[in-house]
C-alpha positions as CSV (number, residue, x, y, z in Angstrom):
1,M,15.5,15.7,-5.1
2,N,12.9,13.3,-4.2
3,F,14.9,10.7,-2.1
4,D,18.2,10.8,0.1
5,P,19.4,7.4,1.2
6,D,21.5,8.9,3.8
7,C,19.0,11.5,5.1
8,R,19.5,12.3,8.7
9,A,17.5,15.6,9.1
10,C,15.4,14.2,12.0
11,P,17.3,13.3,15.0
12,R,14.8,11.3,16.7
13,L,14.2,9.1,13.7
14,A,17.8,8.8,12.8
15,G,18.7,7.9,16.4
16,F,16.1,5.3,16.1
17,L,17.2,3.9,13.0
18,D,21.0,3.8,14.5
19,T,19.3,1.7,17.5
20,V,17.2,-0.6,15.2
21,R,20.1,-1.3,13.0
22,A,22.4,-2.6,15.9
23,A,19.7,-4.8,17.1
24,H,19.1,-5.9,13.5
25,P,21.9,-5.7,11.5
26,D,20.5,-7.7,8.7
27,Y,17.4,-5.1,8.3
28,H,17.5,-2.2,5.6
29,A,17.2,0.3,8.7
30,R,17.4,3.3,6.6
31,P,15.3,5.8,4.6
32,V,12.9,3.6,2.4
33,P,12.9,4.6,-1.2
34,P,9.9,4.8,-3.2
35,F,9.1,1.7,-5.7
36,G,7.7,1.3,-8.9
37,D,6.9,3.0,-12.3
38,P,8.9,5.9,-12.7
39,A,6.4,7.9,-14.5
40,P,3.1,6.5,-12.9
41,R,-0.5,7.2,-13.5
42,L,-1.3,6.3,-10.0
43,L,1.0,7.4,-6.9
44,I,0.2,5.7,-3.7
45,V,1.4,7.6,-0.5
46,G,1.4,5.5,2.9
47,L,2.5,6.9,6.2
48,A,6.0,5.6,7.0
49,P,7.8,2.2,6.8
50,G,6.8,-0.5,9.2
51,M,9.3,-2.2,11.7
52,H,9.4,-5.5,10.3
53,G,8.1,-4.7,6.9
54,A,9.6,-1.6,4.7
55,N,12.2,-1.0,7.4
56,R,13.3,-4.6,7.2
57,S,13.1,-5.2,3.4
58,G,13.8,-1.8,2.1
59,R,10.5,-1.7,-0.2
60,P,7.3,0.2,0.8
61,F,4.8,-2.4,2.5
62,T,6.8,-5.4,1.8
63,G,7.2,-8.0,4.4
64,D,4.4,-6.8,7.0
65,H,0.7,-7.2,7.2
66,A,-0.1,-3.9,5.7
67,G,1.3,-4.7,2.3
68,I,-1.0,-7.9,2.2
69,L,-4.3,-6.2,1.1
70,L,-2.4,-3.6,-0.7
71,Y,-0.4,-5.6,-3.2
72,Q,-3.4,-8.3,-3.6
73,T,-5.6,-5.3,-4.8
74,L,-2.7,-3.8,-7.0
75,H,-2.3,-7.3,-8.7
76,R,-6.0,-7.6,-9.2
77,F,-6.4,-4.0,-10.9
78,G,-3.5,-4.7,-13.0
79,Y,-1.0,-2.8,-11.3
80,A,1.5,-5.3,-10.0
81,S,2.8,-8.3,-11.5
82,A,2.2,-10.5,-8.6
83,P,-0.4,-10.7,-5.6
84,Q,2.4,-10.7,-2.7
85,S,5.6,-8.5,-2.0
86,V,7.9,-10.4,0.1
87,A,11.5,-9.1,-0.8
88,V,13.2,-6.6,-3.0
89,D,14.7,-9.4,-5.0
90,D,11.4,-11.2,-5.6
91,R,11.0,-9.9,-9.1
92,L,7.5,-8.3,-8.4
93,Q,7.2,-5.1,-10.8
94,L,4.7,-2.3,-10.7
95,T,3.1,-1.0,-14.3
96,G,1.5,2.4,-14.0
97,C,1.7,2.7,-10.4
98,R,4.3,4.0,-7.5
99,I,4.6,3.5,-3.8
100,T,5.9,6.0,-1.4
101,N,5.5,7.2,2.1
102,A,4.9,10.5,3.5
103,V,7.8,9.8,5.9
104,K,10.7,7.8,4.6
105,C,12.1,6.6,7.9
106,L,10.7,4.3,10.5
107,P,9.2,6.1,13.4
108,P,9.2,4.8,17.0
109,A,5.6,3.1,17.9
110,N,4.7,3.9,14.0
111,K,3.9,7.4,14.9
112,P,6.0,10.1,13.3
113,E,5.9,13.5,15.0
114,S,4.4,16.5,13.2
115,A,7.8,18.2,12.9
116,E,9.1,15.2,11.1
117,I,6.2,14.8,8.8
118,R,6.9,18.6,7.6
119,T,10.6,17.9,7.3
120,C,10.2,15.0,5.2
121,N,7.5,16.7,3.0
122,R,9.9,18.3,0.8
123,F,10.8,14.8,-0.7
124,L,7.2,14.2,-1.1
125,A,6.6,17.6,-3.0
126,A,9.5,16.7,-5.3
127,E,7.7,13.2,-6.0
128,L,4.5,15.0,-6.8
129,A,6.0,17.4,-8.9
130,A,7.6,14.7,-11.1
131,L,4.2,13.3,-11.8
132,P,2.6,13.1,-15.2
133,P,-0.1,15.6,-16.0
134,R,-3.6,14.3,-14.9
135,A,-2.2,11.3,-12.6
136,T,-4.0,10.3,-9.5
137,I,-2.6,10.5,-6.1
138,L,-4.0,7.7,-3.4
139,A,-3.6,8.8,0.2
140,L,-3.6,5.9,2.6
141,G,-4.9,7.4,5.8
142,R,-5.4,11.0,7.1
143,I,-2.0,11.6,7.7
144,A,-0.7,10.8,4.1
145,H,-3.9,12.6,2.8
146,Q,-2.7,16.0,4.7
147,A,1.0,15.4,3.8
148,V,-0.1,15.4,0.2
149,L,-2.1,18.7,0.5
150,R,0.9,20.5,2.3
151,A,3.2,19.1,-0.3
152,L,1.0,20.8,-2.9
153,D,0.6,24.1,-0.8
154,L,-3.2,23.5,-0.5
155,K,-5.4,24.2,2.2
156,L,-6.4,21.2,4.5
157,G,-9.9,22.5,5.0
158,D,-10.6,22.8,1.5
159,Y,-9.9,19.1,0.9
160,P,-11.2,17.1,3.9
161,F,-10.1,13.5,4.2
162,A,-12.8,10.8,4.2
163,H,-12.6,7.2,3.0
164,A,-13.1,6.9,-0.7
165,S,-13.0,10.8,-0.8
166,D,-12.3,12.2,-4.3
167,H,-11.2,15.6,-5.0
168,R,-10.0,17.2,-8.2
169,L,-7.1,19.6,-7.6
170,P,-6.0,22.7,-9.0
171,D,-3.2,21.3,-11.4
172,E,-6.1,18.9,-12.8
173,R,-4.5,15.9,-10.8
174,R,-6.7,14.2,-8.5
175,L,-6.4,12.9,-5.0
176,V,-8.3,10.0,-4.0
177,S,-8.3,8.9,-0.4
178,S,-8.8,5.6,1.7
179,Y,-8.5,4.2,5.2
180,H,-5.0,2.9,5.7
181,C,-4.6,-0.8,5.2
182,S,-2.9,-1.6,8.3
183,R,-3.3,-4.6,10.4
184,Y,-5.8,-2.7,12.8
185,N,-8.1,-1.4,10.0
186,T,-8.1,-4.8,8.3
187,Q,-8.7,-7.0,11.3
188,T,-11.2,-4.8,12.8
189,R,-13.1,-4.5,9.4
190,R,-12.9,-1.0,9.2
191,L,-11.5,-1.2,5.9
192,T,-12.5,-4.5,4.2
193,P,-11.2,-5.9,1.0
194,E,-14.6,-4.9,-0.7
195,M,-14.0,-1.4,0.5
196,F,-10.4,-1.1,-0.6
197,A,-11.3,-2.7,-4.1
198,A,-14.1,-0.1,-4.6
199,V,-11.6,2.8,-4.1
200,F,-9.6,1.4,-7.2
201,E,-12.9,0.8,-9.3
202,K,-13.6,4.6,-8.5
203,I,-10.0,5.5,-9.5
204,Q,-10.0,3.6,-12.7
205,S,-13.5,4.4,-13.7
206,E,-12.3,7.9,-14.4
207,D,-8.7,7.3,-14.8
């Protein structure tokens, strides 16, 4: 199973979602499903849903600052039908691309605990197993990068994280990584639109 909409395997996260749901009854406030092409050439792995983004809308990177640069870039490189993702019913479609998160539930302060990342890793492992041969995985941030390696039962030290790192995996798939397109990283210019576009240029140059 690559997704369980009723998962409560992490007590801290399940309890937090209960609290959020009570405070915001119009929010999705449940595990957030992957979104996009069911057989993608590119799987994008983020960290976890944001409070007022995916946790509200029910779609990864939708309705928050982190999604602005991501969907603009996906549209520019031909993966998204529109440059903005604002709601699950906005008719935006992804082609050749799918977006998921290492942790499917909103964590307090946007910081999942190590045990929660490991518990949710079985869902990511199933998603990775279902990818077509020679697919590319784009990990947004170190935690997502390491979650991918754990899901594939690979040693973290053999595939170090760095912005624009590009690793060929034993199964012939490819792991490319980037700094996360979070508000902090984009506003401090740790990650610029040009840097993010260069990662996609790298992906497509050898796709």
